[in-house]
Every structure is written in C-alpha cells, then in structure tokens.
C-alpha positions in Angstrom: 91.2 153.9 304.3 88.5 151.6 303.1 90.7 150.3 300.2 93.5 149.4 302.6 91.0 147.6 304.9 89.8 145.6 301.9 93.4 144.6 301.0 94.1 143.5 304.6 90.8 141.6 304.7 91.6 139.9 301.3 95.0 139.0 302.6 93.6 137.3 305.7 91.0 135.4 303.6 93.7 134.2 301.2 95.9 133.2 304.1 93.1 131.3 305.8 92.3 129.4 302.5 95.9 128.5 302.0 96.4 127.3 305.5 93.2 125.2 305.2 94.7 123.4 302.2 98.0 122.9 303.9 96.5 121.4 307.0 94.3 118.8 305.2 95.2 115.3 306.4 93.4 112.4 304.6 92.0 109.9 307.0 92.9 106.2 306.6 95.1 106.8 303.6 98.6 105.4 303.3 101.2 107.2 301.3 101.8 105.9 297.8 104.6 103.2 297.6 107.9 104.5 296.2 109.6 102.2 293.7 113.3 102.4 293.8 115.2 102.1 290.5 118.3 100.7 292.2 117.9 97.7 294.4 119.6 97.6 297.8 122.1 94.9 297.0 125.6 94.6 298.4 127.9 92.7 296.0 130.9 91.0 297.6 134.1 91.5 295.6 135.2 88.5 293.5 137.9 86.4 295.1 140.7 85.8 292.6 142.9 82.9 293.2 143.7 79.3 292.1 140.7 77.3 290.8 139.1 74.9 293.2 140.1 71.2 292.8 137.7 69.5 290.3 136.3 72.8 289.1 136.4 73.6 285.4 135.8 76.7 283.4 133.6 76.5 280.3 135.5 76.8 277.1 135.0 79.9 275.0 133.1 78.0 272.4 130.7 76.5 274.9 127.3 78.2 275.0 126.5 79.9 278.2 123.4 78.5 279.9 120.9 81.1 280.9 118.7 80.6 284.0 115.4 79.0 283.0 112.3 81.2 283.2 110.5 78.6 285.3 113.3 78.5 288.0 112.1 80.3 291.2 114.0 83.4 292.0 115.8 83.7 295.3 114.9 87.4 295.8 114.1 88.4 299.3 112.8 91.8 298.3 109.0 92.4 298.2 107.2 92.1 295.0 106.9 95.3 292.9 104.5 96.1 290.2 107.1 95.4 287.6 108.1 92.1 289.1 104.4 91.1 289.3 104.0 92.0 285.6 107.1 89.9 284.8 105.4 86.9 286.3 102.4 87.6 284.0 104.9 87.8 281.1 106.2 84.4 282.0 102.7 83.0 282.2 101.8 84.4 278.8 105.0 83.0 277.2 104.3 79.6 278.8 100.8 79.8 277.2 102.3 80.7 273.9 100.6 84.1 273.8 103.6 86.3 272.7 101.3 89.3 271.9 100.0 89.4 275.4 103.5 88.9 276.8 104.8 91.8 274.7 101.8 94.0 275.9 102.4 93.2 279.5 106.2 93.9 279.1 105.4 97.3 277.6 103.2 98.0 280.5 106.0 97.1 282.9 108.3 99.4 281.1 105.9 102.3 281.5 106.0 101.6 285.3 109.8 101.1 285.5 111.6 102.3 282.4 115.0 101.6 283.8 114.5 97.9 284.5 117.0 96.2 282.2 115.3 92.8 282.8 112.0 94.0 281.4 113.8 95.5 278.3 115.6 92.2 277.8 112.4 90.2 278.2 110.7 92.4 275.6 113.7 92.0 273.3 113.6 88.2 273.6 109.8 88.2 272.9 110.4 90.3 269.8 113.1 87.9 268.7 110.7 85.0 269.1 108.2 86.9 267.0 110.9 87.4 264.4 110.8 91.2 264.7 114.6 91.3 264.6 115.1 95.1 264.2 112.9 95.8 267.2 114.7 93.1 269.2 118.1 94.5 268.4 117.1 98.0 269.6 115.4 96.7 272.7 118.4 94.5 273.6 120.8 97.5 273.2 118.6 99.5 275.5 118.6 96.6 278.0 122.4 96.5 277.9 122.5 100.3 278.6 120.4 99.7 281.8 122.0 96.4 282.9 124.7 98.0 285.1 126.9 95.6 286.9 124.6 92.6 286.6 127.0 90.2 284.8 124.5 87.4 284.3 122.0 89.7 282.7 124.7 91.3 280.6 125.7 87.9 279.3 122.1 87.0 278.4 121.7 90.3 276.5 125.0 89.9 274.7 124.0 86.3 273.7 120.8 87.7 272.3 122.6 90.4 270.4 125.1 87.8 269.0 122.2 85.7 267.8 120.6 88.8 266.2 123.9 89.9 264.6 124.3 86.4 263.0 121.1 86.8 261.1 
C-alpha cells in the first residue's frame, strides 16, 4: 500500500511541476518577430496589346539598365533584419570596403538564406573582388531563389553572362 501511495504522490508532484512550467507567462516581453520568406505582394497580370504610341522596346543588343544601388526603394513593408543589413552592404560598397560588404552579406544570408537579392549582392561583390568561381556559384544560387521577380532575374542573368564571357 505504501508503494502505491508513493507512486500517486510522485505523479501529483510531477504533474504540479509540469503545470507550473506551462503556466509561466513572461512579464513585459513581446513575442519574437517572425520573418516571412515570401513577401505579401500581389502582382497584376501583364497586359498584352499594341505598344503605346511613342514607346519603344530596347533592341536585343542593348544592355539592360539595372536600378542603381543609391536609388531609394519604394517598398512599403517594414524593415527586416536582412533589409537593414543590405543597407549596410550598400554603405560598405560606397566606402569601397568590399570585405566588410561581403561579411555583412554573409550575415544577412544566415538570417534569411532564401533571399535572392542577398545572394545576388554577394555574387556581385565576389565578382568585383575577381573571385569569379565564387561569384558564379552565388549567382546560380540567387537565380534558384529569385522566383517570379523578373527584374532580379535579369540582373542575375546579366552577371552570369559577364562571368561566362571570362
């Protein structure tokens, strides 16, 4: 009888300890922010029709112009850790510190490893550092994460074309 009483008592002690852990509510703590890998963007379908009067299409031989790094982004979403680090990458590149820019890019990749823009930025930094094999691998990885972002895909393909011509 005594053994069964000890088992019941041990059960209630274990149960009370577990319920104490489950009912712990931290005071003045906010939950950790959740970073989404896919942005909430709705893309309107392309309208195919006759060209606008006066509009011209670039010839196939014309180089595509990439948006400049200094141009402000029209992104209404709040800043994420990766986007803040990309701003630091821009600052390091502007200062000519490619090693720091690469280190910050790698840190951004640890935070968000599916961000195609970060992969592309690191690939372009490695290209500027003349680490062509690394740049090719990083650009290929960026292309695999680019999804439907046609502008980014064009930039990555342009970098790959420059790398393949070496």
